[in-house]
FIVODREN-294570 format. One line per field, with one value per residue (C-alpha): residue in three letters; residue number from 1; x, y, z; chain. Coordinates in pm, whole numbers. Layout:
N
r = [ALA/...]
k = [NUM/...]
x = [X/...]
y = [Y/...]
z = [Z/...]
c = [A/...]
! end
This chain:
622
r = [MET/SER/ASN/SER/MET/SER/PHE/LEU/HIS/LYS/LEU/TYR/LYS/LYS/LEU/PRO/VAL/LEU/ILE/PHE/ASP/CYS/THR/ALA/ILE/PRO/ALA/ALA/TRP/TYR/GLY/ALA/PHE/TRP/LEU/ARG/HIS/ASN/MET/HIS/HIS/PHE/SER/GLY/ARG/SER/SER/LEU/PHE/GLY/PHE/VAL/VAL/LEU/PHE/VAL/ILE/GLN/ILE/THR/CYS/TYR/TYR/CYS/PHE/LYS/VAL/TYR/ARG/GLY/LEU/TRP/ARG/PHE/SER/SER/ILE/ASN/ASP/VAL/VAL/ARG/ILE/ILE/LYS/ALA/VAL/THR/SER/THR/THR/PHE/LEU/ALA/ILE/PRO/VAL/PHE/TYR/LEU/THR/SER/VAL/LEU/PRO/GLN/VAL/PRO/ARG/SER/ILE/PHE/PRO/MET/TYR/GLY/LEU/ILE/LEU/VAL/THR/ILE/LEU/CYS/SER/GLY/ARG/LEU/ALA/ARG/ARG/THR/TYR/ARG/GLU/GLY/LEU/VAL/LEU/GLN/GLY/ARG/GLU/ASN/PHE/ALA/LYS/ARG/VAL/LEU/ILE/ILE/GLY/ALA/GLY/GLN/ALA/GLY/GLU/SER/LEU/VAL/ARG/ASP/LEU/LYS/ARG/THR/SER/ASN/TYR/TRP/PRO/ILE/GLY/PHE/VAL/ASP/ASP/ASN/PRO/THR/ARG/ARG/ASP/MET/GLU/ILE/HIS/GLY/VAL/ALA/VAL/LEU/GLY/THR/ILE/ALA/GLU/LEU/SER/ASP/ILE/VAL/LYS/THR/LYS/GLN/ILE/ASP/LEU/ILE/ILE/ILE/ALA/ILE/PRO/SER/ALA/ARG/SER/ALA/GLU/MET/ARG/ARG/ILE/VAL/GLY/TYR/CYS/GLU/GLY/CYS/PRO/VAL/SER/PHE/GLN/THR/LEU/PRO/SER/LEU/SER/VAL/LEU/VAL/SER/GLY/GLN/SER/LYS/VAL/ASN/ALA/LEU/ARG/ASP/VAL/ASN/ILE/GLU/ASP/LEU/LEU/GLY/ARG/GLY/GLU/VAL/HIS/LEU/GLU/TRP/ASP/LYS/ILE/THR/HIS/SER/ILE/LYS/ASN/LYS/ARG/VAL/LEU/VAL/THR/GLY/GLY/GLY/GLY/SER/ILE/GLY/SER/GLU/LEU/CYS/ARG/GLN/ILE/MET/ARG/LEU/GLN/PRO/ASP/GLU/LEU/LEU/ILE/ILE/ASP/ASN/SER/GLU/TYR/ASN/LEU/TYR/GLN/ILE/GLU/LEU/GLU/LEU/ARG/ALA/LYS/HIS/PRO/ASP/VAL/SER/LEU/LYS/VAL/GLY/LEU/LEU/SER/VAL/THR/ASP/GLN/LYS/GLY/ILE/ASP/ALA/CYS/PHE/THR/GLN/PHE/LYS/PRO/THR/ILE/VAL/PHE/HIS/ALA/ALA/ALA/TYR/LYS/HIS/VAL/PRO/MET/LEU/GLU/GLN/GLN/THR/ARG/VAL/ALA/ALA/LEU/ASN/ASN/VAL/ILE/GLY/THR/GLN/VAL/ILE/ALA/GLU/MET/SER/ALA/ARG/MET/LYS/VAL/GLU/LYS/PHE/VAL/LEU/ILE/SER/SER/ASP/LYS/ALA/VAL/ASN/PRO/ALA/ASN/VAL/MET/GLY/ALA/THR/LYS/ARG/VAL/ALA/GLU/ILE/PHE/CYS/GLN/ASN/PHE/ASN/GLU/GLN/VAL/GLU/THR/GLN/PHE/ILE/THR/VAL/ARG/PHE/GLY/ASN/VAL/LEU/GLY/SER/SER/GLY/SER/VAL/VAL/PRO/LEU/PHE/GLN/LYS/GLN/ILE/GLU/ALA/GLY/GLY/PRO/VAL/THR/VAL/THR/HIS/PRO/ASP/ILE/THR/ARG/TYR/PHE/MET/THR/ILE/PRO/GLU/ALA/CYS/GLN/LEU/ILE/LEU/GLN/ALA/MET/THR/ASN/GLY/HIS/GLY/GLY/GLU/ILE/PHE/VAL/LEU/ASP/MET/GLY/GLU/PRO/ILE/LYS/ILE/SER/TYR/LEU/ALA/GLU/GLN/MET/ILE/LYS/LEU/ALA/GLY/LYS/GLU/HIS/ASP/GLN/GLU/ILE/VAL/ILE/GLN/TYR/THR/GLY/LEU/ARG/ALA/GLY/GLU/LYS/LEU/PHE/GLU/GLU/ILE/PHE/HIS/ALA/SER/GLU/LYS/LEU/VAL/PRO/THR/GLU/HIS/GLU/LYS/LEU/PHE/LYS/ALA/ARG/PHE/ARG/ARG/PHE/ASP/TRP/GLN/GLU/LEU/ILE/ASP/THR/PHE/HIS/LEU/LEU/ASN/THR/ALA/CYS/ASN/THR/HIS/GLU/GLU/GLU/GLU/ILE/PHE/ILE/LEU/LEU/LYS/SER/LEU/VAL/PRO/GLU/PHE/THR/THR/GLU/ARG/VAL/VAL/SER/GLN/SER/GLU/VAL/GLN/VAL]
k = [1/2/3/4/5/6/7/8/9/10/11/12/13/14/15/16/17/18/19/20/21/22/23/24/25/26/27/28/29/30/31/32/33/34/35/36/37/38/39/40/41/42/43/44/45/46/47/48/49/50/51/52/53/54/55/56/57/58/59/60/61/62/63/64/65/66/67/68/69/70/71/72/73/74/75/76/77/78/79/80/81/82/83/84/85/86/87/88/89/90/91/92/93/94/95/96/97/98/99/100/101/102/103/104/105/106/107/108/109/110/111/112/113/114/115/116/117/118/119/120/121/122/123/124/125/126/127/128/129/130/131/132/133/134/135/136/137/138/139/140/141/142/143/144/145/146/147/148/149/150/151/152/153/154/155/156/157/158/159/160/161/162/163/164/165/166/167/168/169/170/171/172/173/174/175/176/177/178/179/180/181/182/183/184/185/186/187/188/189/190/191/192/193/194/195/196/197/198/199/200/201/202/203/204/205/206/207/208/209/210/211/212/213/214/215/216/217/218/219/220/221/222/223/224/225/226/227/228/229/230/231/232/233/234/235/236/237/238/239/240/241/242/243/244/245/246/247/248/249/250/251/252/253/254/255/256/257/258/259/260/261/262/263/264/265/266/267/268/269/270/271/272/273/274/275/276/277/278/279/280/281/282/283/284/285/286/287/288/289/290/291/292/293/294/295/296/297/298/299/300/301/302/303/304/305/306/307/308/309/310/311/312/313/314/315/316/317/318/319/320/321/322/323/324/325/326/327/328/329/330/331/332/333/334/335/336/337/338/339/340/341/342/343/344/345/346/347/348/349/350/351/352/353/354/355/356/357/358/359/360/361/362/363/364/365/366/367/368/369/370/371/372/373/374/375/376/377/378/379/380/381/382/383/384/385/386/387/388/389/390/391/392/393/394/395/396/397/398/399/400/401/402/403/404/405/406/407/408/409/410/411/412/413/414/415/416/417/418/419/420/421/422/423/424/425/426/427/428/429/430/431/432/433/434/435/436/437/438/439/440/441/442/443/444/445/446/447/448/449/450/451/452/453/454/455/456/457/458/459/460/461/462/463/464/465/466/467/468/469/470/471/472/473/474/475/476/477/478/479/480/481/482/483/484/485/486/487/488/489/490/491/492/493/494/495/496/497/498/499/500/501/502/503/504/505/506/507/508/509/510/511/512/513/514/515/516/517/518/519/520/521/522/523/524/525/526/527/528/529/530/531/532/533/534/535/536/537/538/539/540/541/542/543/544/545/546/547/548/549/550/551/552/553/554/555/556/557/558/559/560/561/562/563/564/565/566/567/568/569/570/571/572/573/574/575/576/577/578/579/580/581/582/583/584/585/586/587/588/589/590/591/592/593/594/595/596/597/598/599/600/601/602/603/604/605/606/607/608/609/610/611/612/613/614/615/616/617/618/619/620/621/622]
x = [3847/3982/3713/3775/4160/4058/3814/4081/4344/4115/4052/4426/4441/4180/4272/4458/4174/3901/4099/4121/3769/3664/3871/3749/3395/3472/3672/3412/3143/3315/3452/3074/3017/3358/3212/2885/2933/3351/3314/3060/2741/2668/2658/2961/2766/2476/2696/2913/2587/2532/2837/2795/2484/2614/2944/2729/2501/2778/2985/2721/2651/2999/2938/2623/2688/3041/3290/3537/3526/3764/4134/4253/4538/4281/3978/3779/3416/3235/3424/3348/2957/2979/3088/2861/2577/2697/2758/2406/2196/2367/2274/1893/1893/2045/1749/1501/1723/1852/1493/1390/1686/1577/1955/1787/1659/2017/2187/2130/1990/2283/2498/2386/2483/2812/2884/2829/3008/3291/3331/3286/3603/3792/3712/3764/4112/4267/4185/4289/4634/4697/4624/4849/5099/5142/5085/5407/5611/5527/5647/5944/6262/6044/6221/6514/6384/5986/5883/5761/5431/5253/4854/4648/4305/4181/3817/3721/3967/4208/4130/4125/4461/4615/4482/4656/4980/4988/4966/5246/5606/5708/5518/5519/5248/5401/5071/4802/4738/4393/4241/3952/4026/3809/4072/4431/4626/4357/4465/4373/4475/4778/4856/4819/4666/4991/4841/4693/4755/4922/5163/5270/5626/5739/5603/5754/6109/6070/5905/6157/5881/5952/5590/5288/4956/4653/4351/4041/3915/3587/3798/3675/3959/3988/4052/4294/4504/4514/4646/4881/5030/5121/5274/5489/5644/5785/6086/5912/5713/5344/5060/4628/4379/4142/3794/3530/3368/3736/3785/3637/3486/3714/3984/4306/4374/4761/4706/4498/4764/4889/5029/4814/4737/4601/4231/4239/4320/4103/3814/3477/3337/3139/2829/2502/2304/1942/2101/1773/1617/1923/1932/1583/1663/1977/1898/1753/1795/1989/2237/2465/2786/2949/3309/3357/3668/3796/3822/3439/3312/3488/3415/3043/3078/3233/2955/2672/2783/2770/2364/2307/2189/2052/2312/2589/2732/3045/3106/3461/3686/4012/4094/4339/4083/3819/4010/4138/3760/3605/3916/3851/3474/3466/3689/3506/3142/3118/2761/2654/2662/2845/2888/3139/3194/3486/3337/3315/3021/2994/2987/2620/2565/2785/2548/2243/2376/2422/2112/1925/2081/2133/1806/1945/1700/1927/2207/2502/2693/3002/3217/3378/3716/3741/4166/4125/4459/4467/4067/4176/4354/4123/3784/3648/3709/3542/3281/3246/3267/3128/2846/2734/2831/2567/2322/2367/2331/2062/1851/1905/1803/1500/1413/1475/1247/1544/1377/1645/1946/2218/2467/2817/2889/3122/3155/3377/3032/2934/3035/3276/3617/3718/3605/3588/3332/3157/3101/2975/2723/2618/2543/2365/2130/2058/1954/1771/1570/1539/1353/1065/1038/1043/938/1300/1387/1696/1936/2238/2499/2743/3049/3414/3714/3792/4083/4309/4092/4301/4431/4397/4635/4726/4892/5055/5188/5285/5510/5664/5771/5918/6097/6223/6046/5985/5586/5425/5098/4995/4894/4945/4563/4395/4137/3957/3657/3768/3627/3666/3602/3381/3207/3115/2968/2785/2604/2565/2364/2200/2116/1966/1740/1612/1587/1254/1394/1514/1687/2078/2205/2483/2699/2787/3185/3233/3535/3753/4108/4406/4606/4936/4825/4784/5104/5272/5063/5168/5520/5491/5352/5621/5875/6031/6072/5869/6100/6427/6377/6147/6020/5683/5703/5434/5401/5103/4761/4704/4479/4095/4227/3989/4152/3826/3521/3190/2920/2608/2520/2365/2013/2006/1937/1994/1708/1794/1671/1581/1966/2206/2461/2251/2077/1899/2010/1713/1620/1686/1461/1592/1378/1352/1381/1653/1828/1791/1877/2183/2313/2263/2478/2723/2737/2779/3097/3223/3213/3361/3609/3491/3693/3569/3243/3214/3364/3096/2795/2930/2918/2575/2443/2642/2675/2853/3152/3419/3718/3853/3966/4320/4495/4820/5118/5126/4744/4665/4298/4185]
y = [9256/8904/8863/9148/9046/8686/8877/9116/8760/8611/8892/8937/8570/8610/8945/8792/8592/8891/9109/8832/8773/9142/9224/8955/9108/9416/9176/8941/9238/9467/9137/9066/9402/9382/9011/9169/9470/9479/9807/9978/10108/10133/10412/10425/10637/10304/10068/10185/10267/9899/9740/9923/9778/9444/9432/9484/9189/8991/9050/8984/8678/8549/8614/8412/8139/8102/8131/8178/7879/7618/7676/7780/7485/7237/7347/7116/7062/7160/7472/7490/7450/7718/7941/7867/7911/8267/8361/8239/8386/8732/8704/8633/8924/9163/9158/9312/9542/9684/9683/9912/10146/10175/10048/9711/9882/9984/9647/9374/9048/8845/9042/8852/8487/8556/8775/8464/8213/8457/8490/8138/8061/8326/8243/7841/7905/8083/7819/7569/7749/7789/7410/7293/7556/7397/7030/7128/7234/6913/6696/6921/6688/6402/6197/6201/6108/6017/5615/5524/5357/5145/5136/4797/4906/5161/5228/5491/5421/5406/5748/5915/5791/5887/6236/6229/6056/6342/6631/6466/6498/6143/5936/5936/5741/5581/5383/5142/4757/4637/4365/4545/4507/4820/5038/4938/5228/5452/5729/5874/6225/6187/5851/5529/5176/4982/4621/4350/4224/3904/4123/4264/4116/4271/4609/4640/4567/4774/5078/5046/5030/5116/5010/4852/4975/4751/5006/4752/4786/4616/4294/3960/3765/3503/3811/3948/3602/3611/3948/3929/3597/3835/4118/3849/3769/4103/4249/4532/4581/4623/4777/4801/5036/4927/4848/5047/5050/5106/5422/5757/5940/6252/6100/6107/5746/5795/5841/5541/5264/5032/4635/4370/4153/3793/3958/4052/3707/3511/3742/3756/4032/4298/4173/4361/4406/4531/4847/5018/4721/4667/5055/5051/4743/4931/5272/5444/5077/4986/4757/4536/4337/4086/4036/4355/4431/4094/4063/3984/4180/4493/4501/4460/4749/4934/4890/4903/5293/5379/5305/5508/5305/5508/5385/5087/4864/4671/4402/4227/4065/4210/4571/4615/4540/4689/5029/5027/4977/5257/5485/5426/5452/5739/5940/5848/5850/6104/6146/5829/5707/5483/5254/4972/4685/4517/4143/3830/3667/3423/3672/3632/3942/4170/4072/4109/4474/4562/4459/4617/4934/4939/4774/4667/4592/4380/4143/4042/3735/3728/3642/3305/3113/2969/2866/2499/2331/2553/2445/2096/2103/2366/2140/2325/2678/2612/2501/2763/3024/2895/2709/2837/3194/3174/3043/3350/3608/3385/3393/3757/3883/3658/3804/4161/4144/4165/4185/4024/3788/3655/3420/3429/3055/2889/2586/2387/2333/2099/1715/1868/1696/1930/2073/2449/2292/2085/2393/2623/2329/2338/2693/2639/2373/2613/2920/2702/2520/2825/3054/2806/2891/3287/3612/3707/3573/3374/3377/3184/3297/3025/3090/2971/3079/3474/3621/3828/3713/3735/3330/3278/3130/3492/3625/3339/3312/3666/3633/3356/3504/3807/3581/3410/3116/2786/2864/2574/2413/2083/1867/1930/1901/2056/2329/2560/2835/3183/3541/3875/4043/4321/4049/3842/4107/4259/3894/3908/4226/4094/3774/3955/4150/3875/3617/3577/3352/2995/2992/2875/3103/2947/3211/3132/3070/3022/2703/2595/2707/2494/2622/2532/2793/3050/3000/3019/3334/3507/3431/3530/3868/3929/3960/3607/3286/2982/2704/2913/3160/3033/2670/2556/2315/2027/1926/1662/1731/1832/1732/1802/1912/1806/1767/1962/2178/2136/2455/2169/1880/1577/1652/2002/2047/2389/2628/2931/3277/3596/3684/3518/3457/3344/2989/2843/2520/2266/2304/1988/1982/1875/1757/2099/1978/1701/2033/2202/1893/1867/2220/2234/1905/2079/2373/2203/1994/2340/2489/2149/2121/1755/1745/1400/1477/1799/1588/1329/1555/1743/1420/1363/1670/1653/1265/1351/1484/1261/1307/1116/1279/1282/1450/1604/1609/1988/2056/2258/2338/2644]
z = [2170/2085/1870/1654/1636/1528/1242/1126/1105/889/676/617/532/273/149/-157/-268/-201/-443/-733/-701/-645/-960/-1209/-1157/-1363/-1563/-1625/-1668/-1938/-2136/-2138/-2363/-2518/-2667/-2709/-2878/-2907/-2675/-2899/-2894/-2514/-2256/-2024/-1780/-1770/-1804/-1508/-1284/-1354/-1276/-931/-880/-1014/-800/-465/-545/-637/-310/-144/-262/-241/142/153/-52/157/-145/84/301/100/89/-278/-241/-160/-408/-479/-688/-376/-453/-794/-719/-449/-723/-944/-674/-620/-987/-1112/-810/-893/-1266/-1148/-882/-1108/-1354/-1152/-978/-1305/-1423/-1081/-1167/-1518/-1665/-1770/-2111/-2193/-2121/-2400/-2182/-2360/-2111/-1793/-1873/-2058/-1752/-1548/-1775/-1787/-1414/-1343/-1572/-1399/-1056/-1147/-1330/-1063/-808/-1054/-1137/-724/-697/-984/-895/-538/-628/-855/-616/-397/-673/-732/-644/-559/-742/-527/-193/-202/-230/-547/-488/-654/-604/-626/-717/-969/-799/-563/-279/-525/-671/-343/-203/-515/-453/-78/-207/-432/-140/57/-28/112/-141/-562/-704/-1014/-1138/-1028/-1127/-1158/-1323/-1464/-1857/-1937/-1678/-1864/-1994/-1855/-1612/-1249/-1216/-1422/-1306/-1536/-1487/-1567/-1613/-1403/-1051/-1222/-1356/-1022/-998/-1367/-1319/-973/-1148/-1424/-1260/-948/-688/-317/-176/-318/-146/-154/-206/-234/103/-21/-119/64/261/-28/-264/5/12/-334/-376/-56/-230/-541/-295/-153/-444/-480/-288/-178/141/86/324/287/354/603/540/466/806/935/762/923/652/550/702/511/337/373/740/738/592/811/752/631/932/968/1011/643/534/729/826/611/404/573/776/684/994/1070/1243/1306/1481/1694/1751/1873/2124/2301/2243/2598/2757/3074/2965/3175/3040/3245/3128/2980/3055/2797/2430/2366/2619/2587/2230/2304/2525/2221/2007/2277/2350/1988/2020/2279/2580/2874/3071/3055/3361/3326/3575/3555/3789/3630/3768/3519/3224/3369/3430/3065/2909/3149/3031/2691/2681/2905/2646/2404/2490/2787/2737/2806/3175/3274/3577/3673/3895/4020/4119/4046/3878/4144/4426/4506/4729/4531/4213/4355/4507/4168/4004/4262/4241/3851/3718/3337/3101/2871/3007/2809/2996/2852/3167/3135/3177/2833/2817/2759/2842/3195/3268/3233/3572/3748/3690/4003/3919/3552/3688/3968/3724/3424/3535/3876/3798/3495/3701/3962/3704/3516/3830/3937/3623/3605/3978/3835/3506/3309/2902/2744/2892/2590/2692/2500/2428/2233/1970/2234/2399/2092/2188/2429/2469/2771/3076/2911/2655/2929/3135/2842/2756/3102/3110/2797/2898/3208/3014/2749/3020/3237/2987/3022/3416/3370/3192/3115/2735/2717/2439/2380/2106/2013/1800/1716/1785/1762/1593/1844/2174/2496/2529/2132/1900/1743/2023/2070/1735/1702/2044/1910/1574/1735/1946/1627/1670/1686/1639/1781/1644/1800/1471/1096/1029/1320/1194/1367/1274/1311/1286/1376/1755/1580/1364/1652/1822/1576/1520/1921/1880/1594/1759/2069/1839/1669/1956/2133/2408/2443/2095/2068/1811/1560/1405/1042/1109/734/644/896/869/955/1213/1008/726/1015/1126/780/689/1010/933/606/703/946/657/721/573/655/731/676/920/1130/1209/1257/1530/1570/1909/1949/2066/2430/2679/2586/2245/1915/1593/1461/1608/1540/1577/1671/1779/1559/1748/1698/1320/1226/1127/910/1032/893/886/655/906/1186/1238/1533/1671/1762/2138/2378/2664/3000/3358/3511/3872/3788/3621/3952/4167/3975/4016/4374/4428/4184/4384/4690/4536/4438/4783/4934/4676/4587/4204/4121/4248/3982/3664/3759/3766/3452/3273/3377/3245/2925/2834/2515/2735/2610/2798/3091/3419/3464/3717/3653/3956/3899/3939/4218/4248/4407]
c = [A/A/A/A/A/A/A/A/A/A/A/A/A/A/A/A/A/A/A/A/A/A/A/A/A/A/A/A/A/A/A/A/A/A/A/A/A/A/A/A/A/A/A/A/A/A/A/A/A/A/A/A/A/A/A/A/A/A/A/A/A/A/A/A/A/A/A/A/A/A/A/A/A/A/A/A/A/A/A/A/A/A/A/A/A/A/A/A/A/A/A/A/A/A/A/A/A/A/A/A/A/A/A/A/A/A/A/A/A/A/A/A/A/A/A/A/A/A/A/A/A/A/A/A/A/A/A/A/A/A/A/A/A/A/A/A/A/A/A/A/A/A/A/A/A/A/A/A/A/A/A/A/A/A/A/A/A/A/A/A/A/A/A/A/A/A/A/A/A/A/A/A/A/A/A/A/A/A/A/A/A/A/A/A/A/A/A/A/A/A/A/A/A/A/A/A/A/A/A/A/A/A/A/A/A/A/A/A/A/A/A/A/A/A/A/A/A/A/A/A/A/A/A/A/A/A/A/A/A/A/A/A/A/A/A/A/A/A/A/A/A/A/A/A/A/A/A/A/A/A/A/A/A/A/A/A/A/A/A/A/A/A/A/A/A/A/A/A/A/A/A/A/A/A/A/A/A/A/A/A/A/A/A/A/A/A/A/A/A/A/A/A/A/A/A/A/A/A/A/A/A/A/A/A/A/A/A/A/A/A/A/A/A/A/A/A/A/A/A/A/A/A/A/A/A/A/A/A/A/A/A/A/A/A/A/A/A/A/A/A/A/A/A/A/A/A/A/A/A/A/A/A/A/A/A/A/A/A/A/A/A/A/A/A/A/A/A/A/A/A/A/A/A/A/A/A/A/A/A/A/A/A/A/A/A/A/A/A/A/A/A/A/A/A/A/A/A/A/A/A/A/A/A/A/A/A/A/A/A/A/A/A/A/A/A/A/A/A/A/A/A/A/A/A/A/A/A/A/A/A/A/A/A/A/A/A/A/A/A/A/A/A/A/A/A/A/A/A/A/A/A/A/A/A/A/A/A/A/A/A/A/A/A/A/A/A/A/A/A/A/A/A/A/A/A/A/A/A/A/A/A/A/A/A/A/A/A/A/A/A/A/A/A/A/A/A/A/A/A/A/A/A/A/A/A/A/A/A/A/A/A/A/A/A/A/A/A/A/A/A/A/A/A/A/A/A/A/A/A/A/A/A/A/A/A/A/A/A/A/A/A/A/A/A/A/A/A/A/A/A/A/A/A/A/A/A/A/A/A/A/A/A/A/A/A/A/A/A/A/A/A/A/A/A/A/A/A/A/A/A/A/A/A/A/A/A/A/A/A/A/A/A/A/A/A/A/A/A/A/A/A/A/A/A/A/A/A/A/A/A/A/A/A/A/A/A/A/A/A/A/A/A]
! end
C-alpha cells in the first residue's frame, strides 16, 4: 500500500512534465509534416496510425532512458543527453515498425530526422525556460539584501561556484578577476571577467563588493600568499574554496566555503602518491597504530581506514583521545573492524596481550611525548616513553613476525639540543640497528613541525590572538619546517610502502618558515592589525630550543628515492651488543629514578646531544 502511494505521489509531481512531453510528440510529428509538405499530399489516416505507433515507442524510450530522473529547475547537459538518446532511439526503432505495418511507404524518409530535431528542440526549450524563470525569481530583489561577490579565478572551480551562487538568494556574483589575459572581458554564465588580481582593490571599490571568494583550489601556497596579500588590502572579508582533495564530488561549492587558514599559506602543493601500491600494502592487512589518538596518529588511522584494512587496532594512553577517534571512525567506516586499547606503550604485559590477541601485520609507532620545554624537566618520563616504549613495541613486533614496523620520528632528532630530540634519536638508532637482527622490516620516517598538531605553535597563537595578545615568539629569527597533518601522514604511508627495512626516510619539508612571519599572518587572518591591535612579543630562546632545525646529520648523506618528496638518510651502524647493554642500563635507571644516569646514557648514545643538564626548582620528576 505504501509503495503504491509513493508511486502515485511521484507520478503526481511529474504530471506537468509528462503532459508537456506527451504534447510535444504530436507537435513535433505533425510539425515535421507541415515543414515537409505544408500539410499537403499525405494520408491523414496513415499519418494518424503512424503517430499512434510513434507515440507508444517514444513514451517507452522516455522511460528507458530515464528522461524524468532530473528536476526541471536544475536541468543540465546530462538531461539534454538523455533526451537526445531517447528521441534518437525512437526514430531508429520507428522505421522498422512502420515498415512492418505498411505505414513506411506513405511517410517520407525526411520526416524522421525532422521529427527528432523538432522534438529535441521543444523538450530542451521547455526545460531551459523553466530553469531561466526560476533563476530569474531568485535574482529578483537580490540587489537589496544579497552579498555582492567578486570571484578570484575564472577557471573550472569559478564556473561551478558561480552556478551555485546563482541558485541561492544570499549571494550575488558581480564579476571575476583572473590573471589570464585571454579571459578578460569574457563572461561565464553572464558574469564578466572584470580584470586581474592586481586590480582587486579598485574593482572592490567601484563595484561595491561585500565578499571576495578565492576559487582556485589547486593554488600552491606561494600563489595563495600573493592572492591573500591583495585581499588583505581590501576593506571586505574574503573566503576560499578548500583544496581539490577535500572537495567532495557533487558538493555545493557554496556550502564548502570557509575562511582562509594558515595551512593555505604554508602548506605545499598536493602530494602525488602511488595510491595503488599503498592500498595494496594496507588492504586486508591487520594494522596497529600506537598513539592513535594524537594528531599524527589519528590522521594516520583515518587514512588507513579508507584503504580497507582487515582490522585496525588503536593504542593510546589518553582515554579522551581514544574515545574521540573511535567514535569518529566507527561512524565513518562501520564495515571495517576496529579495536582500541587504553594502555601505555611502556606496559610490557599489556602490549604482549594486545599483540598476541591481535596479531598485527603492520605497526605504526606514533606514540611519543613531544613537548620540548616540558620534557627538559621530565627526563625520566621522556626516556621511558620515547625510548623504552619504542623498544617494547619493536621487540614485540619482531617476536610476532610483523611484516613492517614504522617509527614516526622528528627533525629534532638531528643534532639534538633537547631531551625530546635525544630520546627520538635513540629510538631511531634502536630501530635501524634492530632491523639487522630480525625478519621484521624496521622503517623510520623523520619530519618537522606539523601545522595544527597538539602542542604546536599554531593552536597556541590562535588562543593568544583570541585573548587579544600578545603573541609570544621566542626569537625574531627563529625558523621551523612545516607541513600539514594530512601531507605528513600520506608521506608516512608512502615511506612504509617503499621501505624494505633499515631506512630513515626524510620528508621534503620545503623551505623553513620564520615563526615571526607565521605569527603576523595568523594575526592578519584573524582580521587584526599587527603591531596595532595585537603585538608580537619576543621572549628569548627557551631551554633546549634551537634557532633553526635540521632534517639530517652531516654524516647522513641524503639519497633520492623513487618519490620526489622522500629521501633516505645514510645508515649509521652501532655495535649491537653495546647498544643492548646501554638500553638495559637505561631501563634500570628509569625504574630507579636515576635522573643523572639517564642523562649520561642519552649523551653516550647521542654524542651530538649538546644541551647541559639543568635542574629547575619547579621540576618534579615522576
